[in-house]
C-alpha positions as CSV (number, residue, x, y, z in Angstrom):
1,X,104.6,69.6,90.6
2,X,101.1,70.9,90.1
3,X,99.4,73.0,92.8
4,X,95.6,73.5,92.2
5,X,96.2,74.0,88.5
6,X,99.4,76.0,88.8
7,X,102.9,74.8,88.0
8,X,104.8,74.6,91.3
9,X,108.6,74.1,91.7
10,X,110.3,74.3,95.1
11,X,113.7,76.0,95.1
12,X,114.5,75.9,98.8
13,X,112.8,73.8,101.5
14,X,112.5,74.5,105.3
15,X,115.0,71.6,105.8
16,X,117.5,73.3,103.4
17,X,117.1,76.7,105.2
18,X,117.3,75.4,108.8
19,X,113.5,76.1,109.2
20,X,113.9,79.7,108.0
21,X,111.9,79.9,104.8
22,X,110.5,78.1,101.7
23,X,111.1,79.5,98.2
24,X,108.8,78.2,95.4
25,X,108.3,79.2,91.8
26,X,104.7,79.3,90.5
27,X,103.8,79.2,86.8
28,X,100.3,80.7,86.5
29,X,98.1,80.0,83.5
30,X,96.2,82.9,81.9
31,X,93.3,83.6,84.3
32,X,95.0,81.4,86.9
33,X,95.4,81.8,90.6
34,X,93.2,81.0,93.6
35,X,89.6,82.3,93.6
36,X,89.6,82.7,97.4
37,X,91.3,84.9,99.9
38,X,93.2,83.2,102.6
39,X,95.5,84.0,105.5
40,X,98.1,82.2,107.5
41,X,100.8,82.7,110.1
42,X,103.7,82.9,107.6
43,X,104.8,86.2,106.1
44,X,104.9,85.8,102.3
45,X,106.5,87.7,99.5
46,X,105.6,87.5,95.8
47,X,108.0,88.6,93.1
48,X,106.9,88.6,89.5
49,X,109.5,87.0,87.3
50,X,107.6,87.0,84.0
51,X,104.3,88.3,82.7
52,X,102.0,90.1,85.1
53,X,100.6,89.1,88.5
54,X,97.9,90.9,90.5
55,X,98.1,90.4,94.2
56,X,94.9,91.1,96.1
57,X,95.0,91.7,99.9
58,X,92.5,93.0,102.3
59,X,94.5,96.3,102.2
60,X,94.5,96.7,98.4
61,X,95.5,95.5,94.9
62,X,99.1,95.3,93.7
63,X,99.8,94.9,90.0
64,X,103.3,93.4,89.6
65,X,105.4,93.5,86.5
66,X,108.7,91.5,86.1
67,X,111.1,92.5,88.9
68,X,108.4,93.9,91.2
69,X,107.4,92.4,94.5
70,X,105.0,92.8,97.3
71,X,105.3,91.6,101.0
72,X,102.4,90.2,102.9
73,X,102.4,90.3,106.7
74,X,101.3,87.3,108.8
75,X,97.5,86.9,109.0
76,X,96.8,89.4,106.2
77,X,94.1,88.1,103.8
78,X,95.4,87.7,100.3
79,X,95.4,85.9,97.0
80,X,97.0,86.3,93.5
81,X,95.7,86.2,90.0
82,X,97.1,86.1,86.5
83,X,94.7,88.4,84.7
84,X,96.6,88.4,81.4
85,X,96.2,86.2,78.4
86,X,99.8,84.8,78.8
87,X,101.4,82.6,81.4
88,X,103.1,84.3,84.3
89,X,105.8,83.2,86.7
90,X,106.3,84.4,90.3
91,X,108.6,83.6,93.1
92,X,107.0,83.0,96.4
93,X,108.8,83.1,99.8
94,X,107.2,81.9,103.0
95,X,108.5,82.4,106.5
96,X,108.1,80.5,108.8
97,X,107.5,77.8,106.3
98,X,106.6,74.7,108.2
99,X,102.7,74.7,108.1
100,X,102.5,76.1,104.6
101,X,105.1,73.7,103.3
102,X,103.3,70.7,104.7
103,X,100.1,71.9,103.1
104,X,101.6,72.6,99.7
105,X,103.4,69.3,99.6
106,X,100.3,67.4,100.7
107,X,98.1,68.9,97.9
108,X,100.6,69.1,95.1
109,X,100.4,66.5,92.3
110,X,103.2,65.3,90.1
111,X,103.6,67.3,86.8
112,X,106.3,67.2,84.2
113,X,107.9,70.6,83.7
114,X,107.5,71.9,80.2
115,X,104.3,70.0,79.6
116,X,101.2,72.3,79.3
117,X,99.2,72.7,82.5
118,X,96.1,70.5,82.6
119,X,92.7,71.9,83.4
120,X,92.0,72.8,87.0
121,X,90.5,69.8,88.8
122,X,87.7,71.0,91.1
123,X,88.0,67.8,93.2
124,X,91.7,68.7,94.0
125,X,90.7,72.3,94.8
126,X,87.9,71.1,97.2
127,X,90.3,68.7,98.9
128,X,92.9,71.5,99.4
129,X,90.2,73.8,100.9
130,X,89.0,71.0,103.3
131,X,92.5,70.4,104.7
132,X,93.8,73.9,104.7
133,X,92.8,74.5,108.3
134,X,94.8,71.5,109.5
135,X,97.9,73.5,108.3
136,X,97.1,76.8,109.9
137,X,95.3,78.5,107.0
138,X,92.1,80.3,107.2
139,X,90.1,80.2,103.9
140,X,88.0,83.2,103.4
141,X,85.2,83.9,101.0
142,X,85.9,84.4,97.3
143,X,87.0,88.0,96.8
144,X,84.8,90.6,95.1
145,X,86.1,91.0,91.5
146,X,85.2,94.7,91.7
147,X,88.4,95.2,93.7
148,X,90.4,94.5,90.5
149,X,89.0,97.5,88.7
150,X,89.1,99.8,91.8
151,X,92.6,99.0,93.0
């Protein structure tokens, strides 16, 4: 699947985990990741599998290398970025998953794994931002890029 320009593969759904959590793998293009901060009721954990991922929260910046992870508490403003010039992969776990899973599945588009990621479609991103609130997400302003050099 494709989630706002990122490869998105679900490994475990809320149905498969008796409502406990969702696990998804994200393939992030160079320079990829959301340009906005957001928050939601679900706790979230990002684990870097390959490449490097920068996770930005309202509490600081976390630069993750393969095998490293960061946990995000419910309602903490956050986002992630791939600031490298190579693709990166991360594992994302959400709990409770229901609202976020419904959002993700509503905004994901079909995509064949192994095929290069297409350009980010601003219409798809706008649609996701418009419906996010229906799924318990609060979309915040774009973050200040200066946090990436000060974190």
